[in-house]
C-alpha positions, 0 to 999 in steps of 0.5 A, a space after each residue: 500500499 503506498 502511503 508516501 511520495 518522495 523525490 531524490 535531491 542532488 545530495 542523495 537525500 530523499 524528501 517527502 511525505 507520508 500519510 495515513 488515516 492517523 499519522 502524517 509527517 514530512 520526512 527527509 532521508 539523510 545519507 549517513 555521513 559515517 558508517 562504522 559497520 556494514 549493517 549501519 544504516 545508510 540513511 537517517 530519517 528525520 522529521 522535518 517539522 521537529 528536526 528529530 530522528 524517527 528512523 533509519 533506512 538501508 539500501 537493499 535489493 529485492 530477492 524476487 526481482 533483483 530491483 534495488 529499494 531502500 528498506 525503511 524503519 520508522 518508530 515513534 512512542 505512539 506507535 505500537 510497533 515500528 513501521 517497516 516500509 520500502 522506498 521504491 522507484 515510482 515514476 520518472 522523478 518520484 519514489 513511492 513509500 510502500 507499507 504492508 501489514 505483517 502476515 500473522 505467524 501461524 499457531 501450530 495449535 490452530 493448524 491441522 494438516 496444514 489447513 487453518 481451522 
């Protein structure tokens, strides 16, 4: 589900907005200045209204299609769980921020022969 739109700047940052029924924010994904480890984030996600960091993002590649994307983790005290999403090339100059609800884990007690009760 597309919940945001971003544009890439000359500095390699991404600027844009995400919005849902209960949450909206203007964000900038700033390239990390110094990565101390391979697993360190490639971007810091900043709320432009407050200047506070609310997440991190990493360059990644789809296992299925091989296409590059940016994996994003946003967190806020008002969230029950962190919000994970993906920034993907949308149009000519736009990048889409996509989110999907995590699939529930299957409880072995509710499954018989692979079928859900």
